N, C-alpha and C positions, 0 to 999 in steps of 0.2 A: 687106263681108259678110253673110250673107244674115243676113234675121233670125229670131230665137228664132218659132216656127211654138209657137201653144198649140191644143190642138185636142181636147175636151172632149168628144169620139165616138170618139178615136182610143184608141192603145193603149202610146205612144214617151213615153219619159221625157225630161225636163228637161235640158238637160247644160249647165246653166253657171245656177247662182240672181242673182250681181250683175249679170251680166248678163241678169240674168229683169227684177229689179226697173229697174236705166236702163232698159231700153225701156219697161217700163208702168210706167211713175210709182209701180211696192209701195215703202211706207218701211221700212225695217228694224223688226223685231221691239223689239232688245237694249234701243234710250232708256227702253224703258215698265216694263223689266222693274225696275226697286225698286219702282214703284205694287203692285204684286202680293202679299199678302203672304207668301203658300204657293204662288210657282209650280206648273204642272201638271208633269209628266214633259215636257211637250211643250215649254213654254217652256225649262225649265231644263236642254234639250240640244237647243237650237236646230233644233229637228225644227220649233214653227209661229216663220215664218223672217222673214214679212214681214205687211204691212198697210196701213189704207188706214180713215185716221179710224179706229182702235180707241180716243184719247183719248177720245171722247166716250164709249161705252159705261162704262169705268175712271169716269169723271165723274157719270155718272148710279147707278153702282154705289156710290162714295163718300158722294154726297146722298140716296140711299134712293129715288133715284127710280126709276120702269119704265125698261123696257128690254124689247129683247126679241133671240132668240136663234132662224136660221130655218138650218134648212137642208132635203138631202133626201137620198133615197135613191130609183136606181130598181130596182122590185122585178123585177129579172129572174134572181135564185137571191139566194142564202145572204149572208148575211155577209162577207166576208174583211175581212184584216187592214188593206185597203188604206181599203175602208171604214170601219171602226173606227176607225180616224184621226180623223177627223169628227164619228163619237156620242162619240167619249172630251172632245174638244170642245167638243163638245156638255151635257155634260153638266158640265165641268168649271165653263165659264160660267153656268152654269143657275146652279149653285152659291155663284157667287161673295156673291149677294142674293137674301133674299124677294123681291125686289120683279123677279124674273126670271122671264118665261116664253117658255119654246118650242115653237114651232112647226113641226112637221119633217113636210116634202110626200112622200107615198108618189107616185116622178114615174112615175104610171102614161098618165102622152098620150107621153114621152119613150119608156117602155118598149117601146109599141107603137112608136112615128116610127122610131125605132133598131133598136129589135129584134123589132122583127112577132108582140108577146106578146099576145093579145088581157085583155082587161080583166075576162073572169073566170079567166083564171091568175094575171095578176097581183093582182089582189084577195085567192085563197091563199098567195102569197108571201108578201103583204101583213104576212100575219099570224105569220108564223114570222121577218120585218124586225123588226118592233115586241114581239115578246117577246123579242131580241135584248138592245135600246136601252132594254131596260128593264133587261133581267140586267146591264146594264151601267153600269148605277144611276142614271137616266133618271129624275126626281121626275115622276108621273104627278096627280098633283096641280096643276103649274105646268109642265101641258104640254097644247098642241093638234092631235094625230095625225088625218090626214087623206088621203086621197083626191083628186087633180087633177082627174080626171075627176068627180065626186062635189060639185065644190067650184066654188059658183055663182059665187064671188066673186071665187074666180081665172080662170075661163074669163071673165068682165065686165071683167077688169082686164087681160085676153090680150086680148081686143077692140079694147076702148078701149084701150091701145097700138100695135094695128097699125093706126090711124091715124096716130099719128106715127115711125115712117119708111119705110121706104124698104126694096127690092130691094137699092140698091149699097150704103145702113149696112148689112146685114145678112148683105151678102156681105163687106163691106169688115170683120166683127168676125171673121164662122166660115167665112169660102171658100164655094166656090159648094158651092150644098147643098139635098137636096131639100125641099121649102116644108111636110113635116111639121116637120122637122129642128126650122127657123122660127116655126112656131110653136109649138113645143116652147117654145123657148128662147125665146119672149113669156108664154108662161104658165109660167117660170120668173120672169121681172121681175115677175110678177100675188103669186107665193109671197112673193118678198122686198120687194114694198113691200104686199101686205094688212095684219101688221101694226097697219100705221100708219093704215087706212080710218080716219072717228068715231065706227061702231059697237064697232072692237076696243081702242078709250082716244087715238085719234089720233093724230098724228102723236112719233115717237118714235124713240131710236137704238136701231138695228137691226144685229145681229151675227152675218156670217155665214162660216163656220167652211167652208172646203173645199180641197183641194186645190188645187197651182199649175196646175192644167189647167185650172180653172173659171174661171179670171180672167175671161175673155172677157161670161159669165151675171152677174158684175158690174159690169165694166166696161157693159155694156148697160144695166143696174139702175138707175146710176146720173146715167145719161144720162137716160134718163125718168123719171126722178126729178126732176132740175133742167126736162125739156119738162113738164112736168106737176104745178109746184109750184102755183101759179097756184092748178089746181084741186084739186087735195087738200093742202095744205099737206105735200110728203113732204121725210121728210129724209132726204140723200143716204145708203146702206145702209154702213154700217165692213164692212170683212173682215180675216179672217187665215187668212191661208197655210201651209199643212203642207207638208213635202217628201216628191216622190214614194215610196215605197217601194219598192225593185227586187223583179218576178219571181225565182221562185229562178230560174230556167236568167239571172239578171245583165245578161236585154238589154233588157226594159224596165217599165212601171209594173207592180204587181200589177195584176187586170183580169181580172172573171169572163173577158173576152173568149181568154183563156188558158188552161185550166181544168183543168191536168196541174202547171204551173207555180204553180199558188195553194194559199195552206193561208186554209181558209174556218169558220166562226163552225162549222158543222156536221161539218166532219174532222173520220171516226173519229182517233182521238189516235194510233190506228198506223198508220192513215194517211199523216197527218201527221206521224211520226219515219222514215219511207221515205224521203218528198218532200227530207226534209229534208236524208238521210245520201244524199244522189246529187243536191244540186244544185252550182250555180258558186260558187266563193269565192276571195274575191283571191287565194288564197294562190299561191306559188310554185309551179314545175314539179320541185323535187325537194326533199328536204329542207334538203339543204347551201344551196339556194338558199334556204330562206326562213327556217335561221338567220343567214345572212350577209346578207342584202337585208331581213328581214323584209314580213310579206303586207301589203295593202295593203283594209284596212278600207272606204275608202271604195266599194271597189269591188263591195263582198262582201255578196250579199243575206241571209247566217250577220249578219252583223255587225249588218246591220239587224235580225235578231229583236233583237236585244239590243237595241239603241236605242230601239229603234220600241214595244218590245212587255212583254219578255220581262224583262230587265236586273230585281232584285233591288232598282236603286236607282242615284242617278246615278252613286256612287262606282262601280259593279259596270260598268258603261258603260264608264267610262277606266280601270277594270284593263283590262280586256277588247281596248280600242285599243291604250294600253301594248306590254300583251304583246305582240301581231300586230305591228305596226308593229317592233317590238321583236325580235320572229324567237322570240322566249321560245314563243310557242302555238305551235302544232301546227292546224290546220286539223280532224284528226278531235277534237284536244281541244273546240275549238266547237261541231262539232255532235254530237258524244255529250252536251255540259250542256246546249245548250237546245233539246236534244229530248228532254231530260229538264223543265226548263221548260215545253214548246209539253204538255209531254202534260196534266198536272198544270194549268194554266191550265183546257184545254180540256177535262176532268173535270170542272172545277169550274163552267165554264157552262157545260154542258152540262145539269148538276142544277139551277141558276139559270134558263136559260132555261124545260128539260121544267116546270119552276114558272110560266111566265107567262104561258100560253097565252091563258086564260081574263082574267088581266087584259090579255090583244090591244087580244083581242075589246070587251073591257068601254072599254077609253081610247078605241077607233076610234066606236063606238055611243056613248059624251060626250061626245068630241069634235062628230060631225055634228048633235047634237042643240047643243050649242052655240053652232053657227056658224050653224044654222039659226034659231035664238032670235032670233041677231043683226042681220034684217034683211037686208036689198040694201044 
């Protein structure tokens, strides 16, 4: 049987999450759910399905000790709903304790290597991206947000790590790639391990929320943490993995590379509605078949909109699933209902985000000053 291939730069989706966990040693989240007083929707709905060393972070939360939440965004365009999932996890885990600090990388080095965008282009996109995560609830008083290309600590760590890897090692993790992508992977390892530098408080638990396809970066970072433990005292980074949301055509993960089949947080409500109304569904060929056999929510991107983002609560998700699979609900009904939910959400988000542009600029400037004040 061919191994599950994880490509952090691709558009493919994960076919079998249980097999993925088995092959890569990702532990289930379910056993840790009792430790959450108020689980996030991602946790209660099974969207966050896997983890590595999450208990270490929860121990820090319970003991009121410092921990970091670290992830980022490749600034190639507007936030889409897949990107929002990582941001939602960052905001949630930051909220669990006043001791939680967020480090948010604007991965402009990767955007250059993978998408050919200049640093001038990505610095402009970054402002919108930061405004989006602020509108999603990030606490700016406990957040450091930076451009990779400007962060000497990250660039220096990437350079240090380059001596600890070989082409064969990188090829085994990522496949055959251009050198620029290998370099960007080393800088991402620098992003992940930077919060443990002495000038930033030293070794501590660091949680990295990512989509399942980003696990290669986590495995590389954990390996480097072990290799450089004696020199830096690194604790292997923890991670939590969310399922990949289907694009509206149903054939791949939601990605900026397939702009005609995704919804962004910049989307005009009417444009988003049109995409939803023409989206692929898990419905049957005829109404009679749908009533008799039921729909297939497990392959339906419209159901994903409910489950991942827009259902009113967990009971709403369960109702949609039950009525769909039982043949009570038809695809047109789901599309009409979720269209209204999406339109309302986007209108509210646009109001919040537009008011956050100056705050985003201020946070980037404050973070730049903070990092430079911590020396090298």
